[in-house]
VOSE-820774 format. One line per field, with one value per residue (C-alpha): residue number from 1; x, y, z. Coordinates in steps of 0.2 Angstrom, whole numbers, padded with zeros to 4 digits, m for minus. Example, Ala and Ser with C-alpha at 12.3 -4.5 7.8 and 13.67 -1.06 7.14 Angstrom:
2
i = (1:2);
c1 = (0062:0068);
c2 = (m0022:m0005);
c3 = (0039:0036);
This chain:
178
i = (1:2:3:4:5:6:7:8:9:10:11:12:13:14:15:16:17:18:19:20:21:22:23:24:25:26:27:28:29:30:31:32:33:34:35:36:37:38:39:40:41:42:43:44:45:46:47:48:49:50:51:52:53:54:55:56:57:58:59:60:61:62:63:64:65:66:67:68:69:70:71:72:73:74:75:76:77:78:79:80:81:82:83:84:85:86:87:88:89:90:91:92:93:94:95:96:97:98:99:100:101:102:103:104:105:106:107:108:109:110:111:112:113:114:115:116:117:118:119:120:121:122:123:124:125:126:127:128:129:130:131:132:133:134:135:136:137:138:139:140:141:142:143:144:145:146:147:148:149:150:151:152:153:154:155:156:157:158:159:160:161:162:163:164:165:166:167:168:169:170:171:172:173:174:175:176:177:178);
c1 = (m0062:m0049:m0030:m0019:0000:0009:0027:0040:0031:0016:m0002:m0020:m0034:m0052:m0067:m0085:m0083:m0065:m0049:m0032:m0014:0000:0018:0014:0028:0017:0001:m0013:m0031:m0038:m0047:m0032:m0013:m0003:0016:0027:0040:0037:0033:0031:0012:0008:m0009:m0025:m0036:m0031:m0029:m0011:m0005:0013:0014:0006:m0012:m0029:m0039:m0057:m0061:m0077:m0081:m0064:m0052:m0034:m0021:m0003:0008:0027:0038:0051:0066:0064:0055:0044:0025:0015:m0004:m0019:m0033:m0051:m0061:m0077:m0075:m0058:m0043:m0027:m0010:0004:0020:0034:0052:0054:0070:0065:0050:0037:0036:0021:0016:0016:0006:m0007:m0008:m0010:m0023:m0031:m0027:m0036:m0024:m0005:0005:0023:0040:0051:0065:0077:0072:0078:0064:0064:0062:0047:0039:0042:0033:0019:0018:0017:0003:m0007:m0016:m0028:m0020:m0002:0003:0022:0029:0046:0055:0066:0062:0075:0068:0050:0056:0065:0049:0038:0050:0049:0030:0028:0017:0020:0004:0001:0002:m0014:m0017:m0029:m0035:m0054:m0061:m0076:m0077:m0089:m0077:m0062:m0055:m0054:m0047:m0030:m0019:m0018:m0003:m0007:0006:0001:0008:0016);
c2 = (m0022:m0034:m0031:m0046:m0044:m0059:m0055:m0043:m0032:m0043:m0039:m0045:m0033:m0040:m0030:m0034:m0036:m0038:m0046:m0039:m0046:m0034:m0041:m0059:m0071:m0086:m0088:m0078:m0082:m0064:m0054:m0042:m0043:m0027:m0027:m0012:m0017:m0024:m0043:m0056:m0059:m0077:m0077:m0079:m0080:m0064:m0046:m0040:m0022:m0017:0000:0017:0020:0021:0005:0001:m0017:m0023:m0005:m0002:0011:0007:0021:0016:0031:0030:0037:0047:0043:0024:0022:0009:0010:0015:0011:0021:0009:0013:m0002:0000:0019:0017:0024:0013:0018:0005:0014:0001:0006:0025:0033:0051:0062:0063:0077:0089:0081:0064:0070:0078:0061:0051:0063:0061:0044:0033:0019:0020:0003:0009:0000:0004:m0008:0003:0020:0030:0032:0051:0050:0038:0051:0065:0054:0050:0068:0073:0060:0062:0045:0040:0023:0018:0000:m0004:m0017:m0025:m0023:m0032:m0032:m0019:m0008:m0010:m0005:0011:0015:0013:0024:0037:0037:0036:0020:0001:m0007:m0026:m0035:m0042:m0055:m0045:m0027:m0026:m0009:0000:0018:0023:0016:0025:0037:0054:0062:0053:0043:0024:0013:m0005:m0019:m0034:m0051:m0060);
c3 = (0015:0022:0021:0023:0023:0015:0017:0011:m0001:m0004:0001:m0003:m0003:m0002:m0005:m0007:m0026:m0029:m0023:m0028:m0025:m0024:m0029:m0026:m0028:m0030:m0040:m0032:m0034:m0036:m0049:m0052:m0049:m0047:m0049:m0044:m0058:m0075:m0076:m0089:m0091:m0094:m0086:m0095:m0080:m0070:m0075:m0072:m0071:m0070:m0077:m0075:m0080:m0074:m0073:m0068:m0063:m0055:m0049:m0041:m0047:m0049:m0053:m0057:m0054:m0059:m0045:m0053:m0041:m0042:m0059:m0049:m0049:m0034:m0034:m0028:m0026:m0022:m0015:m0005:m0005:0004:m0005:m0002:m0008:m0010:m0009:m0011:m0015:m0012:m0006:m0003:m0001:m0015:m0028:m0029:m0045:m0037:m0022:m0033:m0043:m0027:m0019:m0002:0006:0019:0020:0016:0014:0015:0013:0028:0025:0016:0023:0037:0050:0048:0029:0033:0044:0031:0018:0030:0034:0015:0012:0028:0028:0041:0043:0040:0037:0036:0026:0021:0037:0050:0068:0071:0057:0064:0081:0074:0065:0080:0090:0076:0076:0095:0096:0098:0092:0094:0077:0070:0057:0046:0045:0042:0039:0032:0028:0042:0055:0048:0062:0055:0071:0073:0063:0066:0064:0060:0061:0051:0054:0039);
């Protein structure tokens, strides 16, 4: 699977059989578009999901979970046997019920722009993903995040991963260029 960070809260996930755009601001050529907030749907070519529910598309599972504190939707997406969780606007830690719905996570896409670094660490600690990819940040916020997690990885254009290459011993922080 390839993960590409577009900007702000926009990503593109590309698996063997499916391409998914998350919160695109412009038209995306993908099989599925996911929005964390309700959107007007005028597309007849692309499946669009913007609410809670379970969806299966081209062998990939998508679970939209409403986050109680913000009312926004987070997504748990399984592509090529990898589970990616998109956690956009969140203010505090997750509830036990939300954690149960999310389940075990391989890759966490988390918005750090509006959060205190210690809250980000707490949320990451709750979820315990193998890989963390921050989004929606200024250079100052990114520096604070890197300081909180204790690492300063070099930014990359795209993150390519397959299940067998997932590091199960340590958590990886990946910074994607937008």
